[in-house]
C-alpha positions in Angstrom: 46.6 -51.4 90.4 46.1 -50.1 93.6 45.4 -46.3 94.0 46.3 -44.6 97.4 45.7 -41.0 98.4 48.8 -39.7 100.0 47.8 -38.3 103.5 44.1 -38.6 102.1 42.9 -36.3 99.7 43.8 -32.7 100.8 42.8 -30.3 98.0 40.5 -28.6 100.4 41.1 -30.2 103.8 44.2 -30.5 105.9 46.2 -33.9 105.4 46.1 -36.7 107.6 42.6 -35.6 108.6 39.2 -37.3 108.9 38.2 -34.7 106.1 41.0 -35.5 103.7 40.3 -39.3 104.3 36.6 -38.9 103.6 37.4 -36.9 100.3 39.6 -39.8 99.5 37.3 -42.4 99.7 34.2 -40.0 98.1 36.8 -39.7 95.1 36.9 -43.4 94.9 40.3 -44.2 95.6 41.5 -47.9 96.4 43.3 -46.7 99.4 45.1 -44.1 101.5 48.4 -43.7 102.9 48.8 -42.2 106.4 51.6 -41.4 108.9 52.1 -42.6 112.5 53.6 -41.2 115.5 53.5 -41.5 119.1 52.2 -38.9 121.4 53.6 -38.4 125.0 50.5 -40.1 126.5 50.8 -42.8 124.2 48.6 -42.8 121.6 49.2 -43.8 117.7 48.6 -40.2 116.0 48.6 -39.3 112.6 51.3 -36.9 112.1 54.1 -36.5 109.7 56.5 -33.9 110.9 58.5 -34.7 114.3 58.1 -31.5 115.1 55.3 -28.9 115.5 57.0 -25.3 115.4 59.9 -26.1 118.0 58.2 -28.9 120.0 58.5 -32.7 119.4 55.4 -34.4 118.8 56.5 -37.2 121.0 56.9 -34.5 123.9 53.1 -33.5 123.7 50.1 -35.2 124.4 47.3 -36.1 121.7 44.9 -33.1 122.9 48.1 -30.7 122.6 49.1 -31.9 119.2 45.7 -31.0 117.9 45.4 -27.7 119.6 48.9 -26.8 118.1 47.8 -27.9 114.8 44.5 -26.0 115.1 42.2 -29.0 114.2 41.5 -32.7 115.3 44.5 -35.0 114.8 42.7 -38.3 114.2 44.7 -41.7 115.9 45.2 -44.6 114.2 42.4 -46.3 115.9 40.0 -44.1 114.8 40.9 -43.7 110.9 41.3 -47.4 110.8 37.6 -48.2 112.5 35.7 -45.4 110.1 37.3 -45.9 106.6 37.1 -49.6 104.8 39.6 -49.1 102.2 43.6 -50.1 101.6 45.7 -48.5 104.5 49.4 -48.0 103.6 50.4 -47.0 107.4 53.8 -45.5 107.6 55.7 -45.7 110.8 57.6 -42.7 111.3 59.4 -43.3 114.7 60.7 -46.2 116.8 59.0 -45.4 119.6 55.3 -45.3 117.8 55.9 -49.4 116.6 54.4 -51.1 120.2 51.4 -48.6 120.2 50.7 -48.9 116.1 51.0 -52.8 116.4 48.0 -53.2 119.1 45.8 -51.1 117.0 47.2 -53.2 114.3 46.5 -56.4 115.5 42.6 -55.3 116.3 42.3 -54.9 112.3 44.4 -57.9 110.5 41.3 -59.5 109.5 39.1 -56.8 108.9 41.2 -54.2 107.1 43.8 -54.7 103.9 47.0 -53.4 105.5 50.6 -52.1 104.2 52.6 -51.4 107.0 55.6 -49.5 105.6 59.0 -47.2 107.1 61.8 -46.2 106.2 63.7 -47.9 109.0 64.4 -51.8 108.5 64.0 -52.4 111.9 60.8 -51.5 112.3 59.5 -53.4 109.0 60.7 -56.3 110.6 59.6 -55.5 113.9 56.2 -55.4 112.6 56.5 -58.1 110.3 57.2 -60.5 113.0 54.5 -59.3 115.5 51.4 -59.4 112.5 50.4 -61.1 109.7 49.8 -58.2 107.3 52.1 -57.0 104.5 54.9 -54.7 105.2 57.5 -52.9 103.2 60.8 -50.6 103.1 60.7 -47.6 101.8 63.6 -46.7 99.6 63.9 -43.1 98.7 67.4 -42.9 96.3 68.0 -46.4 95.0 66.5 -50.0 95.3 68.5 -52.3 97.8 69.5 -56.0 96.8 66.5 -58.2 97.2 68.0 -60.0 100.2 68.0 -56.9 102.2 64.3 -55.9 101.6 62.7 -57.0 105.2 58.6 -57.8 104.2 56.6 -59.0 101.3 56.4 -55.5 99.5 58.7 -52.5 98.7 57.8 -48.9 98.6 60.0 -46.9 95.9 60.5 -43.3 94.9 58.7 -43.6 91.5 61.6 -42.9 89.2 63.3 -46.1 90.8 60.5 -48.2 89.3 62.0 -49.5 85.9 59.9 -52.4 84.4 63.3 -54.5 84.9 63.8 -53.7 88.4 59.5 -54.3 89.2 60.0 -57.9 87.5 63.1 -58.7 89.4 61.0 -57.8 92.8 57.7 -59.8 91.5 59.9 -62.8 90.8 60.9 -62.6 94.4 57.3 -62.7 95.3 57.0 -59.2 96.4 54.8 -56.2 95.5 56.1 -53.1 94.4 54.4 -49.6 95.6 55.5 -46.1 94.2 55.4 -42.4 95.9 55.8 -39.4 94.5 54.3 -38.5 91.3 53.3 -35.2 90.1 52.8 -34.4 86.7 50.4 -36.9 84.1 54.0 -38.0 82.5 55.1 -39.2 85.7 51.9 -40.9 86.6 51.9 -42.6 83.3 55.3 -43.8 83.9 54.1 -45.5 86.8 51.4 -47.3 85.2 53.6 -48.3 82.4 56.5 -49.5 85.0 54.0 -52.4 85.8 53.9 -51.4 89.9 51.1 -53.0 92.0 50.0 -49.5 93.5 50.5 -45.7 93.3 50.6 -43.2 96.3 49.9 -39.7 95.3 48.7 -36.5 95.8 46.5 -36.4 92.7 44.6 -39.7 92.4 42.3 -38.7 89.9 45.1 -38.6 87.4 45.3 -42.0 87.5 
């Protein structure tokens, strides 16, 4: 089972920063989950929220985003170049897809990649453009297997029953889950037979 640090290990560092990623690697995780948006100057930046205060991330340059957040915001290119781990790259917005694909294409052969999104159209575009594992994120209930784009699915962890996981495995898809918090939540993930867990508390695994 793959253990992924959600936005890096951010107990003592800001999430989605090089420091958080460094801490995750030092803690021995298998991989890191991060979020990609597009800056005004066309950079695939690692930012979760669509706005910083009242300003849209998409309306700010990379430098302005870093200034507004008070720390260096890494680009996707920086993170992939620096850390050789399993990367779960969640693309948050449709406008970020071309820039993300350009970066990911450079690492198809030298990084382990899982590209995900809540949007099926984004997953389909990336799956068509790249030879990497892709999957749709499902927050409420698993959709019918025929509607899942890509070779993986990412579920809110409570949706991952053993039966549902076996069904996806039979269809040739790997199952990742996100959102466990307590030790019991993490034990449930392991018992369900999922392929990977995206967690803020990787030490529990």
